[in-house]
N, C-alpha and C positions, 0 to 999 in steps of 0.2 A: 288501423287508426294511427295517425301520426300527430304528435304533440310537440311543438317547438322544433320541428324537423327531426325529431327522434321518434322511432316507432315505439308504441306501447306494446310490450311483450308479455306473454304469460309468465307468471312468477317463476315457474320451474325452468323455463328457457333462459330468463334473465339471470337466474342463479348460476346456471351452467356457463353462460357467457362471462359473468363476473369471476367465476372460479378460474376460467382459462386466462382471463386478463390478469388476475391477481398473480398467477404463476409467472407470467412475463414480467410484471412489475417487480416481483421479488427477485427474479433473475437479474434484471437490469440493476436493481438496487445493490445486489451483492457484488456485481461486477464493476460498479462505478468506482471502486477503490483504485482501479487502473488509472482513472482520471484524477485521483487524489481528492475525491469528495466522500463525505460520510454516507452511511447507509440511508439515513433519512433524506438526504439530498437526492440520492439515487432513486428512492421511492417517489419523491416529488416529480423527478424527471419521468419515471415510469407512468405515473398517473397522467401527466401532461401528454405523454406519447399517445394515449388512447382518446384524447379529446379532439373534437372536430372544431372547437372554437377556442379562442384565447381565454386565459384564466387570469383573474385578479389575485392580488395577494390575499385578500379576505376570503375568496373562494378556496384557494389552496390551503389556507390556514384551517378552514372548516373541514376540508377533505382529509387533511393530515392530522388534525387534532393538535396542532402546534400553534405557538404564538405567532402573531403577524411579524414580529421582529425576527424570529427564527426563520420563518419562511422568506422574509426579505433578504436575509443573509444568504440563504440557500439559493435563491433566485439570482442574486448577484454573482455567486460562485459559478452557477451554470451559464450566466450571461458572459462572464469573463472567459469561460472555456469555449464560448461561441456555440454552446449546445442549445440555447434558447435565444429567442429574440424578443425585445420589447416592441410591441406593435401599437399602432394607432387604432382606436375604436371610435367610430362615429357616435357622438353624443355621450361618450364616457370621459369622465374626468380622472378616472383611476388608471394606473398603469396596467397594461395587459401584456401577457406573455404567452408565447407559443413555442413549441419544439422546432428546432431547425430540422427540416426534413432531409437535407442532404448529409447523410451520415458519413459519406466519403470525404466531403469537405471538412466536416467536423473533425474527423480523424486526422486529416492533413494539417489543419490549423493547430490542433492541440499538440500533436507530436512535433511539428515543425517549430513551434514556439518553445516548447520544453527542450527539445534537442539542441536548438541553436543556442539557447542560454547555457546549457551544459557544455556544449562544445567551446563556446567563447571562454567560459570560466576555466575549464580544464586546460585548454590550449595556452591560455595566459600563464597559468601556473607551470605547465610543462616548459614553455619557452623561457620563462624566467629562470627556472632551475637549470635548464640546459645551458643557458648563458653563464650562470654561476659555476656550474661544474666544469665548463670549458676553461674558465678563468683559473679555477683551482688546479685543473690538470696542467695548465701552463706553469703554475707556481711549484708544482710537485713533480715535474718531469723526471727528476732523478730518483724518485721513490717508486720502484717497480710495483710493489703490492698495491699502493694507492693508485698508480696509473691503471693497473688492471681493473681494480674495483670501479674507478670512475669511467673507464671505457665501457665496462659492462652496463653501468647505470645510464650512460649517454646513449648506448644502443637501445636500451629499453625505452628511454624517453623518445628517441627518434621514431621507434616503432609505434609508440602511442600517438605521436603527432601525425604519422601517416594514417593511423586509424581515424583520427578526428578529421583529417582531410577527406577520407572516404565518406565519413558520416555527413560532412557538409555536402558532398556530391549527392548522397542519398536524399538529404533534405531538399536540395535543389530539384531533384527528380520528382519528389512529392509536390513541391510548390509549383513547378512548371506544368504539372499534369502529365508529364511523360511516364509516370508510374502506370497510367492507364493503358499505355502502349505495351508495357511489360506484363501487367496483370489487368486484363480488360475487365470492365464491369459487365455484369449480366445485362444484355440489351433489353431485357424485360423490366429492369428496375426503373420505375417512373421517377424516383427521387433524383437520379443522376441527370 
């Protein structure tokens, strides 16, 4: 027997399925700190993962036992991370949300955005300090201990800049999709 496109299962079978799902939800929740979100937001994502239909803020608040405001904030965090999408629902005036099914793209989007921001910020600081140190080096050319110290610092900074250039190329590889040539996706994965 099917009700609302969901099978009606014997209670013991439903409990076993729920237990298996809960294990995955808890695992997802605990690992979402990688994405910089709280445990409760991770649990929201986990609950949405098993849904076949989009969820409203009210429904998620009921499922999670949280206020609608907390759920709204969590949903906004997940949406900013491109882990969920706001979708249109025929006849619904409420916002509906569903999980982004392409985890590969979610990974690429998240890390590309975070890494690019970090690269830009760190490169700016490194390049500014490099310029200053080179100026100081010119001013102190006759002071051998200062020259050695500054040359060592300059070398460290130049190595760090080369690292960030490499990291930019890695990000380019992710964003262009060339990463999948190097690390192919399982051809059986339907989300890709």
